[in-house]
C-alpha positions as CSV (number, residue, x, y, z in Angstrom):
1,X,-55.0,27.0,37.7
2,X,-55.2,29.2,34.6
3,X,-58.2,29.4,32.3
4,X,-58.4,26.6,29.8
5,X,-57.7,28.0,26.3
6,X,-60.7,28.4,24.0
7,X,-60.2,26.7,20.7
8,X,-62.5,26.7,17.7
9,X,-62.0,23.8,15.3
10,X,-63.2,24.7,11.8
11,X,-64.3,21.4,10.2
12,X,-65.9,18.5,12.0
13,X,-64.9,15.8,9.6
14,X,-62.1,13.3,10.1
15,X,-59.3,15.6,11.2
16,X,-61.5,18.1,12.9
17,X,-63.1,15.5,15.1
18,X,-59.7,13.9,15.9
19,X,-58.3,17.3,16.8
20,X,-61.2,18.1,19.0
21,X,-61.0,14.7,20.6
22,X,-57.3,15.2,21.5
23,X,-57.7,18.8,22.6
24,X,-60.7,18.3,24.8
25,X,-59.1,15.4,26.5
26,X,-56.2,17.7,27.3
27,X,-58.6,20.2,29.0
28,X,-59.1,22.8,26.3
29,X,-62.5,24.4,25.8
30,X,-63.2,23.2,22.3
31,X,-66.0,24.2,19.9
32,X,-66.3,22.4,16.6
33,X,-68.0,24.1,13.6
34,X,-69.0,21.8,10.8
35,X,-70.9,23.0,7.7
36,X,-72.5,19.7,7.0
37,X,-73.8,16.8,9.2
38,X,-71.9,14.2,11.1
39,X,-70.3,11.5,8.8
40,X,-71.4,13.2,5.6
41,X,-70.8,12.4,1.9
42,X,-69.5,15.9,0.8
43,X,-65.8,15.6,1.5
44,X,-63.0,13.1,1.9
45,X,-64.4,10.5,4.3
46,X,-67.3,9.2,2.3
47,X,-67.3,5.5,1.2
48,X,-67.8,3.8,4.6
49,X,-64.3,2.2,4.8
50,X,-60.7,3.4,4.5
51,X,-57.5,1.4,4.1
52,X,-54.9,1.1,6.9
53,X,-51.4,-0.1,6.2
54,X,-47.9,0.0,7.5
55,X,-46.2,-1.2,4.2
56,X,-46.0,2.4,3.2
57,X,-44.7,3.0,-0.3
58,X,-44.8,6.8,0.3
59,X,-41.9,6.4,2.8
60,X,-40.8,4.8,6.0
61,X,-41.2,8.1,7.9
62,X,-44.9,7.5,8.0
63,X,-44.6,4.2,9.8
64,X,-44.2,5.5,13.4
65,X,-47.2,7.8,12.8
66,X,-49.4,5.0,11.5
67,X,-48.3,2.7,14.3
68,X,-49.3,5.4,16.9
69,X,-52.6,5.8,15.1
70,X,-53.1,2.0,15.0
71,X,-52.7,1.8,18.8
72,X,-55.2,4.7,19.3
73,X,-57.8,3.1,17.0
74,X,-57.6,-0.2,18.9
75,X,-57.9,1.5,22.3
76,X,-60.7,3.7,21.0
77,X,-62.5,0.7,19.7
78,X,-62.1,-1.1,23.1
79,X,-63.6,1.8,24.9
80,X,-66.4,2.1,22.4
81,X,-67.1,-1.7,22.5
82,X,-66.9,-1.8,18.7
83,X,-64.3,-3.1,16.3
84,X,-63.1,-0.1,14.4
85,X,-60.2,-1.7,12.6
86,X,-60.7,-4.9,10.7
87,X,-57.2,-6.4,10.3
88,X,-57.7,-8.5,7.2
89,X,-54.2,-7.9,5.9
90,X,-53.0,-6.0,2.8
91,X,-51.8,-7.4,-0.5
92,X,-49.8,-5.1,-2.8
93,X,-48.7,-6.4,-6.2
94,X,-47.3,-5.3,-9.5
95,X,-44.5,-5.7,-12.0
96,X,-41.1,-6.5,-10.5
97,X,-39.6,-3.2,-11.5
98,X,-42.3,-1.0,-10.1
99,X,-40.5,1.6,-7.9
100,X,-43.5,2.2,-5.6
101,X,-44.0,-1.5,-4.9
102,X,-40.3,-1.8,-4.3
103,X,-40.5,1.1,-1.9
104,X,-43.2,-0.6,0.0
105,X,-41.0,-3.7,0.4
106,X,-38.1,-1.6,1.4
107,X,-40.2,0.1,4.1
108,X,-41.1,-3.3,5.5
109,X,-37.5,-4.3,5.5
110,X,-36.1,-1.0,7.0
111,X,-38.7,-0.8,9.7
112,X,-38.5,-4.5,10.5
113,X,-42.2,-5.0,9.9
114,X,-43.7,-8.5,9.6
115,X,-44.4,-9.1,5.9
116,X,-44.1,-11.6,3.1
117,X,-42.4,-11.1,-0.2
118,X,-44.0,-13.3,-2.8
119,X,-43.9,-13.8,-6.6
120,X,-47.0,-13.8,-8.7
121,X,-47.4,-17.5,-8.8
122,X,-47.3,-17.7,-5.0
123,X,-49.8,-14.9,-4.6
124,X,-52.2,-16.6,-7.1
125,X,-52.0,-19.8,-5.2
126,X,-53.3,-18.1,-2.0
127,X,-55.8,-15.5,-3.4
128,X,-58.0,-15.2,-6.5
129,X,-55.9,-12.5,-8.1
130,X,-54.5,-12.9,-11.5
131,X,-51.0,-11.7,-12.3
132,X,-47.9,-12.9,-14.2
133,X,-45.6,-15.4,-12.6
134,X,-42.7,-13.0,-12.3
135,X,-44.7,-10.1,-10.7
136,X,-43.9,-9.2,-7.1
137,X,-46.3,-9.1,-4.2
138,X,-46.0,-7.8,-0.6
139,X,-48.4,-9.1,2.1
140,X,-48.7,-6.8,5.1
141,X,-50.5,-8.7,7.9
142,X,-51.0,-5.4,9.8
143,X,-53.1,-4.0,7.0
144,X,-56.8,-3.9,6.8
145,X,-59.6,-1.3,6.8
146,X,-61.2,1.2,9.2
147,X,-65.0,1.6,9.6
148,X,-65.5,5.3,8.9
149,X,-68.8,5.9,10.6
150,X,-68.0,4.0,13.8
151,X,-64.5,5.6,13.9
152,X,-66.0,9.1,13.7
153,X,-68.8,8.3,16.1
154,X,-66.2,7.1,18.7
155,X,-64.1,10.3,18.3
156,X,-67.1,12.5,18.6
157,X,-68.5,10.7,21.6
158,X,-65.2,10.9,23.5
159,X,-64.7,14.6,22.5
160,X,-68.2,15.5,23.8
161,X,-67.6,13.5,27.0
162,X,-64.5,15.6,27.5
163,X,-66.5,18.8,27.1
164,X,-66.2,19.6,23.4
165,X,-69.2,21.3,21.8
166,X,-69.9,20.1,18.3
167,X,-72.2,22.1,16.0
168,X,-73.4,20.9,12.6
169,X,-74.9,23.0,9.8
170,X,-72.6,26.0,10.7
171,X,-70.7,27.4,7.7
172,X,-67.6,29.4,8.3
173,X,-67.2,32.3,5.8
174,X,-63.7,33.5,6.8
175,X,-61.1,34.0,9.5
176,X,-60.2,37.3,11.2
177,X,-56.6,37.6,12.3
178,X,-56.8,40.9,14.3
179,X,-55.8,41.4,17.9
180,X,-58.8,39.1,18.7
181,X,-58.8,35.9,16.7
182,X,-62.3,35.2,15.3
183,X,-64.2,33.2,12.7
184,X,-66.9,34.9,10.6
185,X,-69.9,32.7,10.0
186,X,-72.0,32.7,6.8
187,X,-74.9,34.3,8.7
188,X,-72.7,37.3,9.5
189,X,-72.1,36.5,13.1
190,X,-68.6,36.2,14.7
191,X,-67.1,33.8,17.2
192,X,-63.9,34.5,19.0
193,X,-61.3,32.1,20.4
194,X,-57.8,32.1,21.8
195,X,-56.7,29.7,19.0
196,X,-58.0,28.0,15.9
197,X,-57.6,24.7,14.2
198,X,-58.6,24.7,10.5
199,X,-59.3,21.2,9.4
200,X,-61.8,22.0,6.6
201,X,-60.7,19.4,4.0
202,X,-61.4,20.6,0.5
203,X,-62.5,24.0,1.8
204,X,-59.1,24.7,3.5
205,X,-57.7,26.7,0.5
206,X,-60.8,28.9,0.6
207,X,-60.4,29.7,4.3
208,X,-56.6,30.1,4.2
209,X,-55.9,31.6,0.8
210,X,-52.3,32.5,1.8
211,X,-51.5,28.9,2.6
212,X,-49.4,27.6,-0.3
213,X,-51.5,29.7,-2.7
214,X,-52.5,27.9,-5.9
215,X,-50.7,24.8,-4.8
216,X,-53.3,22.9,-2.8
217,X,-55.3,21.2,-5.5
218,X,-58.8,19.7,-5.0
219,X,-59.6,16.6,-7.1
220,X,-62.5,14.2,-7.6
221,X,-62.4,10.5,-7.2
222,X,-65.1,7.9,-7.6
223,X,-65.5,4.9,-5.3
224,X,-67.6,2.0,-6.7
225,X,-69.1,-1.3,-5.6
226,X,-69.8,-4.3,-7.8
227,X,-72.2,-7.1,-7.2
228,X,-70.3,-10.3,-8.2
229,X,-71.9,-13.6,-9.0
230,X,-73.2,-15.2,-5.8
231,X,-70.9,-18.2,-6.1
232,X,-67.9,-16.0,-5.7
233,X,-69.0,-14.0,-2.7
234,X,-67.5,-16.4,-0.1
235,X,-64.1,-16.3,-1.7
236,X,-64.2,-12.5,-2.2
237,X,-65.2,-12.1,1.5
238,X,-61.9,-13.6,2.6
239,X,-59.4,-11.6,0.5
240,X,-57.2,-9.0,2.0
241,X,-57.4,-5.3,1.2
242,X,-55.4,-4.9,-2.0
243,X,-53.4,-2.4,-4.0
244,X,-52.3,-2.9,-7.6
245,X,-49.3,-1.0,-8.9
246,X,-50.2,-1.3,-12.6
247,X,-48.6,0.3,-15.6
248,X,-51.7,2.5,-15.8
249,X,-51.7,3.6,-12.2
250,X,-52.5,2.6,-8.6
251,X,-55.9,0.9,-8.0
252,X,-57.1,-0.6,-4.7
253,X,-60.0,-2.5,-3.2
254,X,-61.6,-4.3,-0.3
255,X,-63.0,-7.6,0.6
256,X,-66.6,-8.2,-0.3
257,X,-68.8,-7.1,2.7
258,X,-71.6,-5.1,4.0
259,X,-69.8,-2.1,5.4
260,X,-72.4,0.5,4.6
261,X,-72.9,-1.0,1.1
262,X,-73.1,-4.6,0.2
263,X,-70.7,-5.5,-2.5
264,X,-67.1,-5.4,-3.6
265,X,-65.5,-1.9,-3.3
266,X,-62.7,-0.6,-5.4
267,X,-61.3,2.7,-6.6
268,X,-58.4,4.4,-8.5
269,X,-55.8,6.5,-6.7
270,X,-53.8,7.5,-9.7
271,X,-54.0,6.7,-13.4
272,X,-52.0,7.8,-16.4
273,X,-54.9,6.9,-18.7
274,X,-57.4,9.1,-16.8
275,X,-56.0,12.7,-17.1
276,X,-59.2,14.1,-15.8
277,X,-58.3,12.8,-12.3
278,X,-55.8,15.7,-12.2
279,X,-58.3,18.3,-13.1
280,X,-58.9,20.8,-10.2
281,X,-62.5,20.9,-8.9
282,X,-64.6,23.3,-6.9
283,X,-65.8,21.4,-3.8
284,X,-69.1,23.3,-4.0
285,X,-69.8,22.4,-7.6
286,X,-68.1,19.0,-8.1
287,X,-69.8,16.4,-10.3
288,X,-70.8,13.6,-7.9
289,X,-72.2,11.3,-10.5
290,X,-70.2,8.3,-11.8
291,X,-69.8,8.1,-15.6
292,X,-68.5,5.3,-17.9
293,X,-65.1,7.1,-18.0
294,X,-64.9,6.6,-14.2
295,X,-66.1,3.1,-14.1
296,X,-64.7,1.4,-17.3
297,X,-61.1,1.5,-16.0
298,X,-62.2,-0.1,-12.7
299,X,-64.0,-2.8,-14.7
300,X,-60.9,-3.5,-16.7
301,X,-58.8,-3.9,-13.6
302,X,-61.2,-6.4,-12.2
303,X,-61.4,-8.3,-15.4
304,X,-57.6,-8.5,-15.6
305,X,-56.6,-9.0,-12.0
306,X,-59.7,-10.1,-9.9
307,X,-62.0,-11.7,-12.5
308,X,-64.3,-13.3,-9.9
309,X,-65.1,-9.8,-8.7
310,X,-66.6,-8.7,-12.0
311,X,-70.3,-7.7,-11.8
312,X,-72.5,-4.7,-12.4
313,X,-71.7,-1.5,-10.6
314,X,-74.5,-0.9,-8.1
315,X,-73.3,1.9,-5.9
316,X,-70.9,4.8,-6.3
317,X,-69.7,7.7,-4.1
318,X,-67.7,10.8,-4.9
319,X,-64.7,11.5,-2.7
320,X,-62.6,14.7,-2.7
321,X,-58.8,14.8,-2.4
322,X,-56.9,17.9,-1.4
323,X,-53.4,17.3,-2.7
324,X,-50.2,19.1,-1.6
325,X,-47.3,19.5,-4.1
326,X,-45.6,16.4,-2.6
327,X,-48.7,14.4,-1.7
328,X,-47.6,14.8,1.9
329,X,-49.8,16.3,4.6
330,X,-49.7,20.0,5.7
331,X,-49.9,20.2,9.5
332,X,-48.4,23.4,10.9
333,X,-48.9,26.9,12.2
334,X,-50.5,29.2,9.6
335,X,-47.8,31.5,8.2
336,X,-48.4,34.9,9.7
337,X,-50.5,33.8,12.6
338,X,-49.1,31.1,14.9
339,X,-52.4,31.1,16.8
340,X,-53.9,29.1,13.9
341,X,-53.0,25.5,13.2
342,X,-53.8,24.1,9.8
343,X,-54.3,20.3,9.3
344,X,-55.1,19.5,5.7
345,X,-54.0,18.4,2.2
346,X,-54.1,14.7,3.2
347,X,-53.8,13.8,-0.5
348,X,-56.1,10.8,-0.4
349,X,-54.2,8.8,2.3
350,X,-54.9,10.6,5.6
351,X,-57.8,8.9,7.3
352,X,-55.9,6.1,8.9
353,X,-53.7,8.6,10.7
354,X,-56.5,10.6,12.3
355,X,-56.0,10.0,16.0
356,X,-52.2,10.5,15.7
357,X,-52.8,13.7,13.7
358,X,-55.2,14.9,16.4
359,X,-52.6,14.3,19.1
360,X,-50.0,16.2,17.1
361,X,-52.3,19.1,16.6
362,X,-52.9,19.3,20.3
363,X,-49.2,19.2,20.9
364,X,-48.7,22.1,18.5
365,X,-51.4,24.2,20.2
366,X,-50.9,23.4,23.8
367,X,-47.2,22.4,24.1
368,X,-45.7,24.5,21.3
369,X,-44.3,21.3,19.7
370,X,-42.5,21.4,16.4
371,X,-44.3,20.1,13.2
372,X,-43.6,16.6,12.2
373,X,-40.6,16.4,9.8
374,X,-41.8,16.7,6.2
375,X,-45.4,17.6,7.0
376,X,-45.0,21.3,7.7
377,X,-45.9,24.2,5.4
378,X,-42.2,24.9,4.9
379,X,-41.6,21.4,3.5
380,X,-43.9,22.3,0.6
381,X,-42.6,25.7,-0.3
382,X,-40.0,24.5,-2.8
383,X,-42.4,22.4,-4.9
384,X,-42.9,18.6,-5.3
385,X,-40.4,16.4,-3.6
């Protein structure tokens, strides 16, 4: 048998751990370098929970990938003895002519997913959301949320059990693409490997400046939790994960619970009335405090569409998006050096896919597979789709 390839994974967050997990289980000699700690609050996986859904308004091409990831999360949870995926369902709602809501319904139809198409009056009769009678709603019973900490714990545990070495507090300053592939650490030392995976989240553009230069944009989002009146907690604990396609933008939330923080969690994904959401940020200098401009729009959405959830904001977290031009992922060989795989620009909707992405990265490195359609570097070279 030949020597197992040595692979350095730069970044030990969601996609770095998933890649290490898949590669180590394939027999590769894997070393993970993470500049922060395990399950930290500096990048894109803070906030304790992440939505999972198959009613994908971004396009039906994502459905096979999320179904693969769904199977892997369930199997990983069984092996870990812990429920990683809480399948509480997903309710999407909005005006009847909203093209993204209609796209989610079309994905369900085209992929033959189990779902319910409701009008506003029917949705109001089942859940404590407020919406006009003629609005549309889509209920996806496969939806729910993933528990971030336990998910990453399980990936790290199985990666280590398969031989991966995971190092925290190790900052990578740069990559060296000479005859010998290497990473240069912040302390001046160098580590060499046969191949690299760069899954550095918001720091990907800094480490790979030639990758879609100027077109991978880092943005700040605030996640927030309210403390509703005690008499409403029971009802709020049984609602599905929800997403509202509003004239102002896309807002989403979770059932009331105690997943890291006790309260009702909600956030904004896009908003026409909050232009600062599009402002590029430096991940090393981003403002992590929540301000009235961040929280007032969330309070208005609750007041208008989930009034029993209204209450003081008691906890907030900052989350970093790294957006590609099309809001699709970038998973491919680095242009100019096929020994390096980049996995990034998950544009605020990547966590749920992590184990499937890890398996795909392993296929690219070990089997010389082709990138998934629409998710390669080349698919972003002509601008937004």
